[in-house]
All heavy atoms as TSV, in Angstrom:
chain	resi	resn	atom	element	x	y	z
A	1	MET	N	N	-10.705	-8.435	-66.682
A	1	MET	CA	C	-10.747	-7.002	-66.910
A	1	MET	C	C	-11.724	-6.391	-65.920
A	1	MET	O	O	-12.761	-6.941	-65.641
A	1	MET	CB	C	-11.156	-6.725	-68.351
A	1	MET	CG	C	-11.228	-5.254	-68.678
A	1	MET	SD	S	-11.538	-4.932	-70.408
A	1	MET	CE	C	-9.870	-4.934	-70.985
A	2	ALA	N	N	-11.372	-5.219	-65.431
A	2	ALA	CA	C	-12.229	-4.546	-64.453
A	2	ALA	C	C	-13.525	-4.092	-65.111
A	2	ALA	O	O	-13.551	-3.650	-66.249
A	2	ALA	CB	C	-11.493	-3.354	-63.860
A	3	THR	N	N	-14.615	-4.245	-64.368
A	3	THR	CA	C	-15.907	-3.811	-64.891
A	3	THR	C	C	-16.332	-2.475	-64.313
A	3	THR	O	O	-17.233	-1.847	-64.832
A	3	THR	CB	C	-16.991	-4.863	-64.597
A	3	THR	OG1	O	-17.038	-5.073	-63.188
A	3	THR	CG2	C	-16.692	-6.156	-65.324
A	4	GLU	N	N	-15.690	-2.048	-63.225
A	4	GLU	CA	C	-16.022	-0.774	-62.607
A	4	GLU	C	C	-15.159	0.330	-63.211
A	4	GLU	O	O	-14.023	0.098	-63.589
A	4	GLU	CB	C	-15.762	-0.832	-61.098
A	4	GLU	CG	C	-16.652	-1.819	-60.375
A	4	GLU	CD	C	-16.344	-1.846	-58.895
A	4	GLU	OE1	O	-15.795	-0.868	-58.385
A	4	GLU	OE2	O	-16.639	-2.864	-58.268
A	5	LYS	N	N	-15.735	1.513	-63.295
A	5	LYS	CA	C	-14.957	2.650	-63.792
A	5	LYS	C	C	-14.128	3.218	-62.650
A	5	LYS	O	O	-14.616	3.423	-61.550
A	5	LYS	CB	C	-15.873	3.719	-64.360
A	5	LYS	CG	C	-16.517	3.312	-65.655
A	5	LYS	CD	C	-17.195	4.480	-66.302
A	5	LYS	CE	C	-17.733	4.036	-67.650
A	5	LYS	NZ	N	-18.263	5.165	-68.401
A	6	ALA	N	N	-12.873	3.465	-62.939
A	6	ALA	CA	C	-11.985	4.045	-61.944
A	6	ALA	C	C	-12.225	5.545	-61.860
A	6	ALA	O	O	-12.623	6.177	-62.828
A	6	ALA	CB	C	-10.535	3.773	-62.316
A	7	GLU	N	N	-11.985	6.099	-60.686
A	7	GLU	CA	C	-12.041	7.543	-60.553
A	7	GLU	C	C	-10.864	8.123	-61.317
A	7	GLU	O	O	-9.769	7.567	-61.305
A	7	GLU	CB	C	-11.944	7.940	-59.082
A	7	GLU	CG	C	-13.184	7.593	-58.286
A	7	GLU	CD	C	-13.103	8.132	-56.870
A	7	GLU	OE1	O	-12.521	9.207	-56.668
A	7	GLU	OE2	O	-13.618	7.456	-55.986
A	8	THR	N	N	-11.084	9.210	-62.005
A	8	THR	CA	C	-10.005	9.803	-62.788
A	8	THR	C	C	-9.917	11.294	-62.553
A	8	THR	O	O	-10.909	11.956	-62.258
A	8	THR	CB	C	-10.205	9.578	-64.305
A	8	THR	OG1	O	-11.449	10.173	-64.697
A	8	THR	CG2	C	-10.232	8.109	-64.652
A	9	ASP	N	N	-8.728	11.813	-62.664
A	9	ASP	CA	C	-8.496	13.242	-62.707
A	9	ASP	C	C	-8.230	13.575	-64.159
A	9	ASP	O	O	-7.449	12.898	-64.827
A	9	ASP	CB	C	-7.274	13.635	-61.873
A	9	ASP	CG	C	-7.531	13.531	-60.383
A	9	ASP	OD1	O	-8.700	13.666	-59.982
A	9	ASP	OD2	O	-6.559	13.320	-59.636
A	10	ARG	N	N	-8.868	14.586	-64.666
A	10	ARG	CA	C	-8.657	14.989	-66.057
A	10	ARG	C	C	-7.624	16.103	-66.100
A	10	ARG	O	O	-7.697	17.055	-65.328
A	10	ARG	CB	C	-9.962	15.417	-66.691
A	10	ARG	CG	C	-10.933	14.250	-66.759
A	10	ARG	CD	C	-12.194	14.632	-67.491
A	10	ARG	NE	N	-13.114	13.530	-67.454
A	10	ARG	CZ	C	-13.208	12.600	-68.390
A	10	ARG	NH1	N	-12.416	12.640	-69.440
A	10	ARG	NH2	N	-14.079	11.626	-68.292
A	11	VAL	N	N	-6.677	15.932	-67.000
A	11	VAL	CA	C	-5.613	16.896	-67.154
A	11	VAL	C	C	-5.516	17.266	-68.625
A	11	VAL	O	O	-5.391	16.387	-69.476
A	11	VAL	CB	C	-4.265	16.303	-66.682
A	11	VAL	CG1	C	-3.143	17.296	-66.854
A	11	VAL	CG2	C	-4.360	15.841	-65.242
A	12	PRO	N	N	-5.596	18.550	-68.950
A	12	PRO	CA	C	-5.465	18.928	-70.356
A	12	PRO	C	C	-4.031	18.700	-70.830
A	12	PRO	O	O	-3.081	18.888	-70.071
A	12	PRO	CB	C	-5.814	20.422	-70.370
A	12	PRO	CG	C	-5.662	20.878	-68.975
A	12	PRO	CD	C	-5.838	19.691	-68.084
A	13	ILE	N	N	-3.887	18.269	-72.069
A	13	ILE	CA	C	-2.564	18.071	-72.637
A	13	ILE	C	C	-2.448	18.873	-73.925
A	13	ILE	O	O	-3.444	19.262	-74.523
A	13	ILE	CB	C	-2.259	16.587	-72.916
A	13	ILE	CG1	C	-3.241	16.017	-73.938
A	13	ILE	CG2	C	-2.307	15.775	-71.634
A	13	ILE	CD1	C	-2.821	14.695	-74.507
A	14	THR	N	N	-1.236	19.112	-74.337
A	14	THR	CA	C	-0.979	19.828	-75.572
A	14	THR	C	C	-0.349	18.869	-76.566
A	14	THR	O	O	0.599	18.165	-76.230
A	14	THR	CB	C	-0.016	21.009	-75.313
A	14	THR	OG1	O	-0.605	21.860	-74.329
A	14	THR	CG2	C	0.252	21.794	-76.581
A	15	LEU	N	N	-0.891	18.840	-77.773
A	15	LEU	CA	C	-0.347	18.010	-78.839
A	15	LEU	C	C	-0.033	18.890	-80.039
A	15	LEU	O	O	-0.694	19.912	-80.268
A	15	LEU	CB	C	-1.365	16.942	-79.265
A	15	LEU	CG	C	-1.780	15.915	-78.226
A	15	LEU	CD1	C	-2.908	15.049	-78.770
A	15	LEU	CD2	C	-0.612	15.052	-77.810
A	16	ALA	N	N	0.943	18.477	-80.814
A	16	ALA	CA	C	1.275	19.195	-82.043
A	16	ALA	C	C	0.089	19.106	-83.001
A	16	ALA	O	O	-0.646	18.111	-83.015
A	16	ALA	CB	C	2.509	18.580	-82.690
A	17	LEU	N	N	-0.104	20.138	-83.799
A	17	LEU	CA	C	-1.199	20.133	-84.772
A	17	LEU	C	C	-1.091	18.949	-85.724
A	17	LEU	O	O	-2.101	18.359	-86.107
A	17	LEU	CB	C	-1.220	21.443	-85.556
A	17	LEU	CG	C	-1.621	22.682	-84.748
A	17	LEU	CD1	C	-1.515	23.927	-85.612
A	17	LEU	CD2	C	-3.021	22.540	-84.188
A	18	SER	N	N	0.125	18.563	-86.082
A	18	SER	CA	C	0.297	17.417	-86.980
A	18	SER	C	C	-0.157	16.116	-86.309
A	18	SER	O	O	-0.702	15.226	-86.964
A	18	SER	CB	C	1.755	17.298	-87.431
A	18	SER	OG	O	2.611	17.157	-86.304
A	19	THR	N	N	0.038	16.024	-84.996
A	19	THR	CA	C	-0.420	14.837	-84.264
A	19	THR	C	C	-1.935	14.789	-84.230
A	19	THR	O	O	-2.540	13.736	-84.448
A	19	THR	CB	C	0.148	14.846	-82.830
A	19	THR	OG1	O	1.570	14.871	-82.900
A	19	THR	CG2	C	-0.313	13.624	-82.055
A	20	ILE	N	N	-2.558	15.922	-83.977
A	20	ILE	CA	C	-4.022	15.992	-83.952
A	20	ILE	C	C	-4.583	15.638	-85.326
A	20	ILE	O	O	-5.558	14.882	-85.431
A	20	ILE	CB	C	-4.506	17.377	-83.487
A	20	ILE	CG1	C	-4.108	17.597	-82.025
A	20	ILE	CG2	C	-6.014	17.525	-83.665
A	20	ILE	CD1	C	-4.302	19.013	-81.523
A	21	ALA	N	N	-3.952	16.130	-86.376
A	21	ALA	CA	C	-4.404	15.807	-87.736
A	21	ALA	C	C	-4.318	14.304	-87.984
A	21	ALA	O	O	-5.231	13.712	-88.583
A	21	ALA	CB	C	-3.569	16.568	-88.762
A	22	TYR	N	N	-3.263	13.676	-87.514
A	22	TYR	CA	C	-3.108	12.229	-87.674
A	22	TYR	C	C	-4.203	11.488	-86.898
A	22	TYR	O	O	-4.801	10.539	-87.404
A	22	TYR	CB	C	-1.720	11.791	-87.202
A	22	TYR	CG	C	-1.371	10.391	-87.604
A	22	TYR	CD1	C	-0.843	10.121	-88.862
A	22	TYR	CD2	C	-1.561	9.321	-86.729
A	22	TYR	CE1	C	-0.516	8.829	-89.244
A	22	TYR	CE2	C	-1.239	8.036	-87.103
A	22	TYR	CZ	C	-0.724	7.794	-88.353
A	22	TYR	OH	O	-0.412	6.510	-88.722
A	23	LEU	N	N	-4.466	11.932	-85.676
A	23	LEU	CA	C	-5.520	11.307	-84.878
A	23	LEU	C	C	-6.877	11.472	-85.556
A	23	LEU	O	O	-7.704	10.544	-85.541
A	23	LEU	CB	C	-5.550	11.903	-83.467
A	23	LEU	CG	C	-4.327	11.632	-82.584
A	23	LEU	CD1	C	-4.450	12.378	-81.265
A	23	LEU	CD2	C	-4.112	10.153	-82.354
A	24	GLU	N	N	-7.111	12.628	-86.175
A	24	GLU	CA	C	-8.368	12.847	-86.898
A	24	GLU	C	C	-8.513	11.870	-88.066
A	24	GLU	O	O	-9.609	11.376	-88.344
A	24	GLU	CB	C	-8.449	14.294	-87.387
A	24	GLU	CG	C	-8.691	15.278	-86.251
A	24	GLU	CD	C	-8.543	16.734	-86.656
A	24	GLU	OE1	O	-7.908	17.013	-87.708
A	24	GLU	OE2	O	-9.056	17.600	-85.915
A	25	LYS	N	N	-7.409	11.567	-88.740
A	25	LYS	CA	C	-7.450	10.585	-89.834
A	25	LYS	C	C	-7.786	9.195	-89.299
A	25	LYS	O	O	-8.529	8.438	-89.923
A	25	LYS	CB	C	-6.116	10.560	-90.580
A	25	LYS	CG	C	-5.883	11.800	-91.414
A	25	LYS	CD	C	-4.522	11.767	-92.093
A	25	LYS	CE	C	-4.266	13.066	-92.841
A	25	LYS	NZ	N	-2.927	13.094	-93.441
A	26	LEU	N	N	-7.242	8.867	-88.125
A	26	LEU	CA	C	-7.554	7.568	-87.517
A	26	LEU	C	C	-9.026	7.500	-87.112
A	26	LEU	O	O	-9.648	6.446	-87.195
A	26	LEU	CB	C	-6.647	7.296	-86.316
A	26	LEU	CG	C	-5.181	7.016	-86.649
A	26	LEU	CD1	C	-4.362	6.915	-85.369
A	26	LEU	CD2	C	-5.037	5.755	-87.476
A	27	VAL	N	N	-9.587	8.625	-86.667
A	27	VAL	CA	C	-11.016	8.672	-86.339
A	27	VAL	C	C	-11.831	8.340	-87.582
A	27	VAL	O	O	-12.780	7.541	-87.522
A	27	VAL	CB	C	-11.422	10.062	-85.783
A	27	VAL	CG1	C	-12.929	10.196	-85.710
A	27	VAL	CG2	C	-10.803	10.298	-84.420
A	28	LYS	N	N	-11.466	8.920	-88.717
A	28	LYS	CA	C	-12.194	8.662	-89.965
A	28	LYS	C	C	-12.096	7.199	-90.378
A	28	LYS	O	O	-13.040	6.643	-90.932
A	28	LYS	CB	C	-11.677	9.564	-91.080
A	28	LYS	CG	C	-12.073	11.008	-90.874
A	28	LYS	CD	C	-11.513	11.911	-91.959
A	28	LYS	CE	C	-11.856	13.359	-91.654
A	28	LYS	NZ	N	-11.224	14.280	-92.591
A	29	GLN	N	N	-10.952	6.565	-90.092
A	29	GLN	CA	C	-10.795	5.129	-90.366
A	29	GLN	C	C	-11.684	4.300	-89.445
A	29	GLN	O	O	-12.137	3.225	-89.819
A	29	GLN	CB	C	-9.342	4.689	-90.141
A	29	GLN	CG	C	-8.436	4.934	-91.269
A	29	GLN	CD	C	-7.046	4.379	-91.000
A	29	GLN	OE1	O	-6.138	4.799	-91.630
A	29	GLN	NE2	N	-6.858	3.471	-90.089
A	30	GLY	N	N	-11.854	4.778	-88.216
A	30	GLY	CA	C	-12.667	4.059	-87.242
A	30	GLY	C	C	-12.000	2.855	-86.627
A	30	GLY	O	O	-12.654	2.029	-86.004
A	31	THR	N	N	-10.687	2.738	-86.768
A	31	THR	CA	C	-9.986	1.549	-86.269
A	31	THR	C	C	-9.529	1.652	-84.823
A	31	THR	O	O	-9.260	0.633	-84.191
A	31	THR	CB	C	-8.755	1.259	-87.141
A	31	THR	OG1	O	-7.919	2.430	-87.159
A	31	THR	CG2	C	-9.154	0.887	-88.545
A	32	HIS	N	N	-9.447	2.877	-84.303
A	32	HIS	CA	C	-8.917	3.047	-82.950
A	32	HIS	C	C	-9.839	3.830	-82.029
A	32	HIS	O	O	-9.507	4.045	-80.875
A	32	HIS	CB	C	-7.554	3.741	-83.006
A	32	HIS	CG	C	-6.492	2.925	-83.641
A	32	HIS	ND1	N	-6.321	2.856	-84.999
A	32	HIS	CD2	C	-5.558	2.112	-83.107
A	32	HIS	CE1	C	-5.314	2.055	-85.275
A	32	HIS	NE2	N	-4.837	1.586	-84.149
A	33	GLY	N	N	-10.962	4.279	-82.541
A	33	GLY	CA	C	-11.900	5.050	-81.737
A	33	GLY	C	C	-12.758	5.930	-82.619
A	33	GLY	O	O	-12.541	6.018	-83.828
A	34	THR	N	N	-13.718	6.590	-82.005
A	34	THR	CA	C	-14.670	7.404	-82.772
A	34	THR	C	C	-14.500	8.898	-82.524
A	34	THR	O	O	-15.286	9.700	-83.014
A	34	THR	CB	C	-16.117	6.996	-82.427
A	34	THR	OG1	O	-16.307	7.156	-81.014
A	34	THR	CG2	C	-16.385	5.552	-82.828
A	35	SER	N	N	-13.487	9.268	-81.748
A	35	SER	CA	C	-13.194	10.677	-81.480
A	35	SER	C	C	-11.692	10.809	-81.268
A	35	SER	O	O	-11.005	9.816	-80.987
A	35	SER	CB	C	-13.936	11.157	-80.224
A	35	SER	OG	O	-13.441	10.492	-79.086
A	36	VAL	N	N	-11.198	12.036	-81.409
A	36	VAL	CA	C	-9.765	12.255	-81.188
A	36	VAL	C	C	-9.361	11.835	-79.773
A	36	VAL	O	O	-8.386	11.100	-79.603
A	36	VAL	CB	C	-9.366	13.712	-81.510
A	36	VAL	CG1	C	-7.957	14.015	-81.028
A	36	VAL	CG2	C	-9.474	13.962	-83.003
A	37	PRO	N	N	-10.101	12.240	-78.729
A	37	PRO	CA	C	-9.720	11.783	-77.386
A	37	PRO	C	C	-9.802	10.254	-77.248
A	37	PRO	O	O	-8.964	9.642	-76.583
A	37	PRO	CB	C	-10.739	12.459	-76.461
A	37	PRO	CG	C	-11.210	13.648	-77.220
A	37	PRO	CD	C	-11.193	13.229	-78.657
A	38	GLY	N	N	-10.783	9.635	-77.890
A	38	GLY	CA	C	-10.910	8.178	-77.819
A	38	GLY	C	C	-9.749	7.470	-78.481
A	38	GLY	O	O	-9.217	6.480	-77.952
A	39	VAL	N	N	-9.329	7.964	-79.641
A	39	VAL	CA	C	-8.177	7.381	-80.337
A	39	VAL	C	C	-6.919	7.570	-79.494
A	39	VAL	O	O	-6.133	6.639	-79.316
A	39	VAL	CB	C	-8.000	8.007	-81.734
A	39	VAL	CG1	C	-6.677	7.589	-82.361
A	39	VAL	CG2	C	-9.152	7.623	-82.646
A	40	ALA	N	N	-6.730	8.770	-78.954
A	40	ALA	CA	C	-5.552	9.037	-78.117
A	40	ALA	C	C	-5.537	8.108	-76.907
A	40	ALA	O	O	-4.500	7.538	-76.560
A	40	ALA	CB	C	-5.546	10.499	-77.678
A	41	ARG	N	N	-6.691	7.919	-76.273
A	41	ARG	CA	C	-6.795	7.016	-75.116
A	41	ARG	C	C	-6.372	5.602	-75.492
A	41	ARG	O	O	-5.618	4.953	-74.782
A	41	ARG	CB	C	-8.233	7.010	-74.604
A	41	ARG	CG	C	-8.390	7.425	-73.184
A	41	ARG	CD	C	-9.809	7.299	-72.650
A	41	ARG	NE	N	-10.907	7.410	-73.580
A	41	ARG	CZ	C	-11.503	8.546	-73.912
A	41	ARG	NH1	N	-11.096	9.685	-73.423
A	41	ARG	NH2	N	-12.520	8.546	-74.746
A	42	THR	N	N	-6.883	5.130	-76.631
A	42	THR	CA	C	-6.552	3.785	-77.100
A	42	THR	C	C	-5.056	3.636	-77.324
A	42	THR	O	O	-4.443	2.658	-76.894
A	42	THR	CB	C	-7.311	3.467	-78.409
A	42	THR	OG1	O	-8.712	3.497	-78.145
A	42	THR	CG2	C	-6.930	2.115	-78.965
A	43	LEU	N	N	-4.446	4.610	-77.994
A	43	LEU	CA	C	-3.025	4.524	-78.299
A	43	LEU	C	C	-2.164	4.621	-77.041
A	43	LEU	O	O	-1.154	3.922	-76.918
A	43	LEU	CB	C	-2.640	5.599	-79.309
A	43	LEU	CG	C	-3.298	5.457	-80.683
A	43	LEU	CD1	C	-2.903	6.625	-81.576
A	43	LEU	CD2	C	-2.958	4.130	-81.335
A	44	VAL	N	N	-2.562	5.465	-76.104
A	44	VAL	CA	C	-1.825	5.568	-74.844
A	44	VAL	C	C	-1.904	4.238	-74.093
A	44	VAL	O	O	-0.892	3.709	-73.613
A	44	VAL	CB	C	-2.353	6.736	-73.976
A	44	VAL	CG1	C	-1.817	6.657	-72.557
A	44	VAL	CG2	C	-2.002	8.061	-74.618
A	45	GLU	N	N	-3.097	3.667	-74.006
A	45	GLU	CA	C	-3.277	2.391	-73.312
A	45	GLU	C	C	-2.424	1.298	-73.960
A	45	GLU	O	O	-1.726	0.549	-73.272
A	45	GLU	CB	C	-4.754	1.988	-73.344
A	45	GLU	CG	C	-5.056	0.642	-72.716
A	45	GLU	CD	C	-4.988	0.635	-71.191
A	45	GLU	OE1	O	-5.072	1.708	-70.592
A	45	GLU	OE2	O	-4.849	-0.454	-70.633
A	46	GLU	N	N	-2.470	1.208	-75.286
A	46	GLU	CA	C	-1.677	0.197	-75.992
A	46	GLU	C	C	-0.185	0.413	-75.766
A	46	GLU	O	O	0.571	-0.534	-75.563
A	46	GLU	CB	C	-1.998	0.216	-77.484
A	46	GLU	CG	C	-3.375	-0.339	-77.810
A	46	GLU	CD	C	-3.706	-0.267	-79.297
A	46	GLU	OE1	O	-2.809	0.037	-80.119
A	46	GLU	OE2	O	-4.868	-0.521	-79.636
A	47	GLY	N	N	0.237	1.677	-75.789
A	47	GLY	CA	C	1.649	1.992	-75.581
A	47	GLY	C	C	2.122	1.628	-74.180
A	47	GLY	O	O	3.218	1.091	-74.006
A	48	ILE	N	N	1.310	1.908	-73.188
A	48	ILE	CA	C	1.673	1.569	-71.807
A	48	ILE	C	C	1.759	0.054	-71.640
A	48	ILE	O	O	2.709	-0.465	-71.053
A	48	ILE	CB	C	0.677	2.182	-70.808
A	48	ILE	CG1	C	0.833	3.695	-70.796
A	48	ILE	CG2	C	0.866	1.595	-69.406
A	48	ILE	CD1	C	-0.249	4.433	-70.035
A	49	ARG	N	N	0.767	-0.662	-72.168
A	49	ARG	CA	C	0.790	-2.124	-72.054
A	49	ARG	C	C	2.024	-2.718	-72.724
A	49	ARG	O	O	2.660	-3.624	-72.187
A	49	ARG	CB	C	-0.474	-2.734	-72.655
A	49	ARG	CG	C	-1.708	-2.479	-71.823
A	49	ARG	CD	C	-2.949	-3.010	-72.533
A	49	ARG	NE	N	-4.131	-2.631	-71.812
A	49	ARG	CZ	C	-4.915	-3.492	-71.161
A	49	ARG	NH1	N	-4.642	-4.770	-71.184
A	49	ARG	NH2	N	-5.978	-3.058	-70.518
A	50	LEU	N	N	2.377	-2.202	-73.905
A	50	LEU	CA	C	3.548	-2.694	-74.619
A	50	LEU	C	C	4.831	-2.378	-73.848
A	50	LEU	O	O	5.724	-3.217	-73.741
A	50	LEU	CB	C	3.603	-2.089	-76.022
A	50	LEU	CG	C	4.735	-2.555	-76.919
A	50	LEU	CD1	C	4.648	-4.066	-77.159
A	50	LEU	CD2	C	4.692	-1.823	-78.249
A	51	ALA	N	N	4.913	-1.173	-73.282
A	51	ALA	CA	C	6.097	-0.790	-72.511
A	51	ALA	C	C	6.254	-1.675	-71.275
A	51	ALA	O	O	7.373	-2.064	-70.927
A	51	ALA	CB	C	6.022	0.682	-72.111
A	52	ILE	N	N	5.152	-2.038	-70.622
A	52	ILE	CA	C	5.217	-2.943	-69.472
A	52	ILE	C	C	5.675	-4.317	-69.937
A	52	ILE	O	O	6.583	-4.923	-69.352
A	52	ILE	CB	C	3.856	-3.014	-68.757
A	52	ILE	CG1	C	3.550	-1.682	-68.078
A	52	ILE	CG2	C	3.839	-4.161	-67.735
A	52	ILE	CD1	C	2.118	-1.548	-67.579
A	53	LYS	N	N	5.068	-4.812	-71.012
A	53	LYS	CA	C	5.411	-6.135	-71.545
A	53	LYS	C	C	6.882	-6.215	-71.938
A	53	LYS	O	O	7.557	-7.212	-71.673
A	53	LYS	CB	C	4.534	-6.446	-72.753
A	53	LYS	CG	C	4.800	-7.769	-73.400
A	53	LYS	CD	C	3.898	-7.985	-74.603
A	53	LYS	CE	C	4.426	-9.113	-75.436
A	53	LYS	NZ	N	4.432	-8.813	-76.857
A	54	ASP	N	N	7.388	-5.150	-72.554
A	54	ASP	CA	C	8.779	-5.126	-73.016
A	54	ASP	C	C	9.772	-4.782	-71.908
A	54	ASP	O	O	10.973	-4.700	-72.151
A	54	ASP	CB	C	8.935	-4.127	-74.164
A	54	ASP	CG	C	8.248	-4.596	-75.435
A	54	ASP	OD1	O	7.850	-5.779	-75.518
A	54	ASP	OD2	O	8.096	-3.760	-76.360
A	55	GLY	N	N	9.263	-4.545	-70.697
A	55	GLY	CA	C	10.135	-4.254	-69.571
A	55	GLY	C	C	10.625	-2.815	-69.514
A	55	GLY	O	O	11.535	-2.506	-68.750
A	56	LEU	N	N	10.041	-1.945	-70.318
A	56	LEU	CA	C	10.464	-0.548	-70.306
A	56	LEU	C	C	9.864	0.219	-69.135
A	56	LEU	O	O	10.406	1.240	-68.719
A	56	LEU	CB	C	10.058	0.137	-71.617
A	56	LEU	CG	C	10.678	-0.477	-72.877
A	56	LEU	CD1	C	10.081	0.149	-74.125
A	56	LEU	CD2	C	12.185	-0.301	-72.854
A	57	LEU	N	N	8.758	-0.281	-68.597
A	57	LEU	CA	C	8.126	0.303	-67.423
A	57	LEU	C	C	8.020	-0.762	-66.345
A	57	LEU	O	O	7.670	-1.890	-66.623
A	57	LEU	CB	C	6.704	0.789	-67.734
A	57	LEU	CG	C	6.552	2.015	-68.603
A	57	LEU	CD1	C	5.067	2.272	-68.872
A	57	LEU	CD2	C	7.161	3.224	-67.939
A	58	SER	N	N	8.347	-0.378	-65.135
A	58	SER	CA	C	8.188	-1.303	-64.015
A	58	SER	C	C	8.011	-0.489	-62.738
A	58	SER	O	O	8.424	0.658	-62.658
A	58	SER	CB	C	9.379	-2.250	-63.888
A	58	SER	OG	O	10.552	-1.520	-63.617
A	59	ILE	N	N	7.387	-1.113	-61.766
A	59	ILE	CA	C	7.184	-0.480	-60.473
A	59	ILE	C	C	8.314	-0.941	-59.555
A	59	ILE	O	O	8.532	-2.127	-59.389
A	59	ILE	CB	C	5.818	-0.883	-59.861
A	59	ILE	CG1	C	4.674	-0.559	-60.830
A	59	ILE	CG2	C	5.625	-0.228	-58.494
A	59	ILE	CD1	C	4.500	0.904	-61.125
A	60	ARG	N	N	8.990	0.020	-58.969
A	60	ARG	CA	C	10.060	-0.318	-58.025
A	60	ARG	C	C	9.519	-0.226	-56.622
A	60	ARG	O	O	8.825	0.737	-56.288
A	60	ARG	CB	C	11.224	0.652	-58.177
A	60	ARG	CG	C	11.924	0.500	-59.485
A	60	ARG	CD	C	13.188	1.361	-59.495
A	60	ARG	NE	N	13.552	1.580	-60.878
A	60	ARG	CZ	C	13.937	2.725	-61.382
A	60	ARG	NH1	N	14.000	3.786	-60.616
A	60	ARG	NH2	N	14.251	2.839	-62.646
A	61	ASP	N	N	9.810	-1.200	-55.811
A	61	ASP	CA	C	9.387	-1.185	-54.414
A	61	ASP	C	C	10.450	-0.436	-53.608
A	61	ASP	O	O	11.524	-0.945	-53.373
A	61	ASP	CB	C	9.218	-2.604	-53.887
A	61	ASP	CG	C	8.711	-2.637	-52.467
A	61	ASP	OD1	O	8.378	-1.571	-51.905
A	61	ASP	OD2	O	8.665	-3.740	-51.893
A	62	ASN	N	N	10.129	0.782	-53.226
A	62	ASN	CA	C	11.083	1.580	-52.459
A	62	ASN	C	C	10.794	1.530	-50.964
A	62	ASN	O	O	11.346	2.285	-50.195
A	62	ASN	CB	C	11.120	3.022	-52.958
A	62	ASN	CG	C	9.796	3.727	-52.808
A	62	ASN	OD1	O	8.842	3.172	-52.244
A	62	ASN	ND2	N	9.705	4.946	-53.299
A	63	GLY	N	N	9.874	0.640	-50.582
A	63	GLY	CA	C	9.572	0.472	-49.173
A	63	GLY	C	C	8.604	1.495	-48.616
A	63	GLY	O	O	8.249	1.441	-47.453
A	64	LYS	N	N	8.176	2.436	-49.438
A	64	LYS	CA	C	7.239	3.450	-48.976
A	64	LYS	C	C	5.827	3.063	-49.382
A	64	LYS	O	O	5.612	2.470	-50.422
A	64	LYS	CB	C	7.567	4.806	-49.589
A	64	LYS	CG	C	8.900	5.354	-49.160
A	64	LYS	CD	C	9.152	6.692	-49.802
A	64	LYS	CE	C	10.519	7.236	-49.421
A	64	LYS	NZ	N	10.791	8.500	-50.110
A	65	THR	N	N	4.877	3.400	-48.545
A	65	THR	CA	C	3.485	3.162	-48.887
A	65	THR	C	C	2.901	4.441	-49.482
A	65	THR	O	O	3.272	5.541	-49.058
A	65	THR	CB	C	2.668	2.741	-47.647
A	65	THR	OG1	O	2.812	3.740	-46.650
A	65	THR	CG2	C	3.119	1.397	-47.135
A	66	PRO	N	N	2.001	4.303	-50.458
A	66	PRO	CA	C	1.435	5.497	-51.102
A	66	PRO	C	C	0.606	6.336	-50.177
A	66	PRO	O	O	0.115	5.964	-49.202
A	66	PRO	CB	C	0.573	4.938	-52.215
A	66	PRO	CG	C	0.491	3.476	-52.034
A	66	PRO	CD	C	1.494	3.092	-50.987
């Protein structure tokens, strides 16, 4: 696992009020993070890892360099 922090761009997102309420309940449980943004980060990370593992996400080599 990387020990250095990556540079990040922050982008505001919009979530449904019901989603925010659910994230707030998870914060109170303390199982996924200690803040709404922390819980959301955890769930996004887990979702991306699962999607990669299940083959739903993949990088295609189109021959172009970034």
